[in-house]
Structures are given as C-alpha cells and as structure tokens.
N, C-alpha and C positions, 0 to 999 in steps of 0.2 A: 577592115584597113586598106588591106589592096585596091579596093572599089575607091575609097578615098583617095589614095595614092595617085591611082590613074587620073582622076579628076584633078588634082590640084598639079600634076605634071603635065594635062595637056591644055589648064589655063594661063598654068605659068609660060609655057612655051608659044601661044598664043597671043601673048601677052595686050590681050587687051577681053571685055567683055566683063572686066572683074567688079563692076556693078551692077551686072544679071545677077537677080535673085538667088536663080540654083546656085550658082557660086558664090555667092554670099554664104547662103547658108553651110553649106559644103565648107568652105574657108570658118566658119563658126564653132563647126562641130568637131575640126580638127584641133581647133584652141582648147573649145570643152572636155576630149581626151583627154589632154596635155595637165588642165585644170584639176582634172576628176583621174591621175597618174595611171590613166589607162595606155597613155603616148608616151614616149619619151625622144627626144634629140638625140639621146645616144644610147647605145645597149652594148652590155656584153656578147662577144661571137668568137667561142673559139680561143679566152683568155684575151680576146683585143676587142678594144672599144672601138664602134664602128658608127657614122654618124648618119642619119636619118636625112638626107639632105631635104628631100620632100616635105620636110616637115620645118625646117625651115624657111623655106620658100612658101607656106603656108604663113608662118606668122609676117613673115615679109609682107603678105597679102591683107591682114590680117589688119596691120595697119594703114593700108590703102583702104580698105574697107570703112572703116571705123569712121565715124567724124568725132570732131571736137567736139566735149562736151565739161558743164560746170560738173564739178564731184562734191559735194558738202560733206565734211565730218564735225558738227560740231561748230564749232566758231571756226574753222580751217575750210578755205575754201582752194580748189585745184584744178585746173584745165588741163583736158588732156583726152585723149582718145582710148586707154586703155582703163578698164573701170580697175579696182581695190578688192583685192580679194576679201570676203569677210565668212561669217558664220564660222567662228573659229571654235567656239565653245562644241558643237556640234561635229566639228573634227575631230578634238582632244589637241589639240594647239596653244598650251598658254603663250599670250603676246603681251607683249608691256609697253605700252605708249612712252616715244611713239614708231613703233616697229610699223613699216610699209610692205607690205608682199602684193604684187602686180598679179589681177586675176591672167590665167595661162600659164602660173608656175604653179607645181604640186610639193607642198608639203605635207607629208607623212606625223601621223598621231604621236605624242608624246615630246614633239622635237618645240622648244624653246627658243622665243624670239625675244631677243632683248633690244631696247630700240636699233632697229635692225634697216636695211633694206633689201627686198629679194626682187628678182626683174622677172618678165615672161620666160617662160620654157624652162627657166630651172629646174631641180628637180631637188628635195632634199629628202632624206632618209630619215628613220624612226627613233625618234631620243637625239636627234643631234640639237646640240646647243650653238645657235647665232646668236655671239655675245657684240654689245654694245657702239653701234657706231661701223660695226662687219657691213660691207656688204657681198652682195652673192650677185655676179651677172650674169645675165639672160643667157641660156640655155648651159649654164656650171652645172654639174652633176654632180651630188655632197650623197654619199653614203651614209650608212647608221653608227648612230651613236660615237659620231664626229665631235670634237669642240671646236669651235673656230673662236678664239679668242678677240678682243677687244679692236678695234681697226684695221683688221683683218681685211685683204681687199681683192677677191677674188674674180679677175675679170670675165666680161663676157664674149659672147663674139654669133653673130647672123652672117655677116658676109668676111670674106668668099665662103660660099656653101658648105665645100669641103670643109673649108677648114675643121680641125676638133675641139671642143669645147675645154674647159678646165674641168680635171676628174679627178674629185677626191672620195678613196675605196672607204669601207667599214673602218671605223676604229681608229680614225686618225688624228691625231691632237697638232692644231695649229696655233704657235704663239703670235702674241701680241704684234701686230703693225706686219704681219708676213704679207707679202705682193706677190702672187699667181697669177698669171695671165698667160695668153696664147699657148692652150691648150696643153698645160701641162699635168702629166698624172704623177697623181700620191698615191703608192702601193697600200694594201692594207696594214694599219696599226702603224703607220710609219708619226715619228715626233719630230715636227718642228721648230726650231725654237727662235722667240723674240726677233721679227726685221730680217728674215732669209726674205731674198726677192730670185724670184727663179722666171726667167721667161725663154721661150723655145732655143734661146742661144744664149742662154748661161750655162756657165761650166759649174756641173757638177763633181767632186773631187771623192772619191774614200780614201781616206787615207787612213784605215784601219790596220794595212797592209805594210810590209818593205816598201815596196811603192806605190804608190798611188796608183788607180782608175781612173779612167774620167769618163765620164757618159752626159748626157742632157737630155732634160725637156721628159723623163721621169726620177723619181724616188723608189728605190726599191722595196719591197713591204718590211716592216719593223725598223727600219732605220733612223738613226740618231742625228736630227740636223741642224748643224751651226751657219752662219755669215761668215763668209770668210773674204779671201783678196788673195791675188794674183799679180805678179809684174810680167808688165807688157812691154815691148817696145814701137816706140814710134817718133816718126820722122825727129819729132824735138824732143825726144828723150824715154826712158824708160816711167811708166807710170804703173798703179796698182790698182787692176781692173776686178768688180764684186764679184765673186764667185759661191757656193755652197758648198760644205763641209760634211763628209758623213763620217762620225767619230767613234758612232756605234751601232750597236745594235739593241732594240727592247725586247723583251726577254718575252717569248710566242706563248711558253710553258705555265706561266705565271699566270693568277688571274689581273685584269686589263690596268684596272687601277692602279693596283699595286705595284706591276710592271712599269706603268706611266711615271710613278711619281718616283720610282726607285733611278728611272731613264734620266728623270731631269736632278735629281741630288748627286748622281754619280756623273754626269756631264756638266755640274753647276748651269742648269740652261735656266733663262727668264721667261716667261711665258705671257 
C-alpha cells in the first residue's frame, strides 16, 4: 500500500503523465483494492476517523484515465466511464432491480440493496440494508447491521481532498427521508427518526437534561434523534431554523432489535 501511495502522490503532484500505461495500471490497482475492500477512503484510528487523501486522489485520477463507454444491461443502456458492479451472487449480496452500485465501491456479504444507488469509494459493512431509493454517496462509510430506510440521502465527497466523508457506524438506524451530508458522523447504535437533516453546521441539541447541550457534526452513540427547530434573529425578524434533537438513549444492554423497537415506540418515531 505504501508503494501505491507514493506512486499516486508523485503522479498527482506532477500533474502530468496520467496517460502513461504504468500510471494507469497503478490507479486501476488502487480502485481494484477499493472494490475488494482491501483499502478504504476513511478508517478508524485511535477512535478518530481519518481520511486517506491519496485514495481520493486515485479516484479522481481514475475518472481521468477511464474513457466513456457504452454499458448495456438487457434493454437498458448507459454511457459512462465507471463500470457497474457485478457478480453479486458470488459475493453473497442480495440485489433487487433496479439497484445500481458502481465499480470501486465495496459491499460486504449479507448486504441487501433494494432499488438504490451506491457510488464509487463507498464502503458498506455486513448485513446492512439499503432500502428503496436510498443513495450512498461517493466515499461514504457505512458500518455493519445498519438500516438505511427509504429515500435516505447520504452525501458523497471527493473534493476538497481533506474533507471527511459521511460516516455511519455499526447498528445505526436511519429513518425515512433523512439527509446526512458534509462529513457528519453517526456513532454506533444511534436511531434517527424520519426527516432528520444533518450538515456540518446543523445544530444538534441534547434535550434530555435540565439544560440543552449543543453539538454539531456528530451524533453520540445510542442517541435517539428527531428533527426540530429553534428561533434565530435576522434583520427582517425572527425565524425558525432546522435543527436535530437528541431526546433519549437506545439501550445498549438489550437485544439490538428489541431496543430499536422500544426506542421507536417510546419516542413515537416514524421510520
């Protein structure tokens, strides 16, 4: 991996010679490692998510070295640079028409893809469900046993290179029509009710104590979250701005499915 990294960094800094056969092969090898789950755009180091910027560079170079090509799937025709992922049976992945996953994304055994879209650089852990019309953007990192409900939008990021992708850790439940973008991190076991929108600047209030605790860019593990709003003054008056509210905790001690259903019932959350 270090050799690949050095070659990618050298070619990137020189900004030339990307059509060279050797450079092409190195770029393709990096994407192949992403495809097989041997390499990730982001990884956990000392309890902190770290970005492999050089891998992002390789993805951008991949778009450059690949040429437009016609892709035919039965009666359907596409015209693009990136091949579509295949051989799902051999990989132990259930894929329902018309789910699409791009080459260079990694999807673990036991994953279920309802009609949905997974972009290059994304990583999806074992036994995760990606429900109907959900999108998993480029480089997004999804853990094990995550439930991504219908219509969820998980943002992708390639540039700027140092920008963190959206990270969803293990055993998270994301309700219908949630939108998660700009590198937000959803920690292990959290439950997001329907229509929660989180960006890097969205205020997240923990309202379970006497006084609210404000945070942003991450949802603590096992939190139960719903959409909310708070008043903000503008020159023309006071208006309500969207936020997210932590209203409770999912029980870590009980069975995951039981505690999830209990959290949804207790807080009257839609999914």
